[in-house]
N, C-alpha and C positions, 0 to 999 in steps of 0.2 A: 505494499501498500505504499503511495506517496503522500509527504507530510503536505499538507495544508497550512495554507498560511490565516491572518483572520481576515482578507476578507475571500477567503473561500477556492480563491484560485490555483492551480497547483506551480508549486513549488520546485523547479527545475532544478540541478546542479550540473554543470557545465564547466568544462576547462579550455581554456582558451589559453593560446599561444600569442604571444607580442615579443615582437622582435625590431630591432632599427640599426642600421647601417650608416645614417647621414646625420650632419648636424651631433647636437647634444646627443648622444644613445642613450644613455639613461635617463637626463631630463626628459625626454620624448615620452619612455614607458610608462614614467609617472606623472604626466601630463594622459597618456591613452588609459591609466586606472584612473584618474580624477574623473577623466567625462565616460569612463563606462560608470559610476559609480554616479554622476549626473542622471542617466538612465536609470536609474534605478536596478543598476545590477549591482548586487553585492560581493564586495571580493570578501572570501571565504577564507583564503592561505595563497599565498606568495611562493614561489620561489627566490632562491636566491638567483643575483644575475647571475650570466654565463656570457663568454667572450669565445666567438667561434667565426672560423670561416666563413665568406660569404660561398650559399652554395642556387644554384650547381657552380659559378666561377669562381673559385677561389682567390682571382687577381682583383677582385672587386674589393672597399672595403669592408673590413670584418665586423660581422653584427654584434649587437649584444641582447641575449633572447632572454624571457621568463615564461612560466608555466602560471594560470592563477585557477585557482578552483574560487566560482562565485558561485551567487544563487539570483535566479529571477523568475517572474511570472511571464517573460518573451517565450514565442515560441524559435525555434531553430531561424526560419527565414526573420524574422524580426530582429533578433541577435544579428545576424548577418548584414542586416542594414546597417543598425546601428553601429556594428565593426568597420563597415565601409563608410562611413560618414565619418567616424572619430578620425579614418587614414585621410581624408581629403581634409580635413580640417588641422592636422598637422605636416599635413603638406604633401602626402603623396599624389600623385601625379602617374595615373596608368600610364604607361608606354610597353614597353619591351618586357615580357614574360622575364622574372626574375632582377629587374634591373633595379638596382640601389634604392634606398626610401627612408624616410625617416621613421615612418609606422609600419608596420605590418601584423595584422591582427588576424591569427586563424583560431576557428572552432575544431578544438583535437574530439572535442567528447561530449552528448549531449546527452545525459542521461542513459547511456550507452546503447541510446536508439542506433540504427542501421536504416541510413535513406542512401537513395542511389539514384536520386533526382537529378538526374546533371542539365535539366533543360531549366533547374531553377539555378544553375549554381552552387549546390551545396552536397557535396558527400560526407555522409558521416559513417563510422568515425573518418578521420583526417585522411583520404587514401594514399599520400605521402609519409604522413609523420612514422612509419617502424623503421623509414630509414634515415631518420632527422637526428643524430645525436643533441641538435640542441633543443628538440623537444622531447625525448626519452631523458634524459638524464634531470629539467629541470621536472618534469613530469614525475620522478620518482622520487621526488624531493620531497614533492607535496602529497601524493600517495601514493607509497612503498605497495599498496596492495591491489591498484588499480590494474583492469582486465579488458584487455580488445575487445571489443561486442564480437566482430567478427569471424576473429583469429582464434578468439577463444583462449590467446596468449596473453599470461598478466608480461608484467610490464619487466619484472627481472629478464623474462624469458627472449624480450623484445630487446632487452639491449644487450645480452649476451650475443643476439645476433648481429651487432655490427662490428665492422672489420676494426681491431685492434689502433692504427690508423685513426680513423673516427673518436676513438675513447681517446686517446692523448694528444688530438689534436685541440678539443674543448677545455676550457678553463672556466674555474668561476672567481670572480672576480671579490 
């Protein structure tokens, strides 16, 4: 049974990954967190900041990343809209895929739901999260018992699938 808040709307637990590789990266992440709370997205837990190579092109500026556990009454598409709005507000210009940006917010997991709605541009759990050290390590810090809804693998098993070079290339700030 899902928890209910006082307004009787369903409370959803979501994991968000935030990254920045342009401008004051740590400040951009802090601004993102502030903006999320303005949209009634309550931050329950935040990982440490991690610095990692830009993905997939390590020649681009390095990223600072975190993972948040949040709760909200918003549905997945509403959260996606909020995240895109915050990215734009903080100066993200959508151009070439994986280009440097001041703010990138990805929905990693939404109540363990599996969504394959490509037409809505939202696939859950995030389709590339299992290959990303900058998502898996901060996610482990936030929830050591998290499990991938589709793969049925826990966070430790997923981390153990990463190449050693990926584990060595990320640093906690």
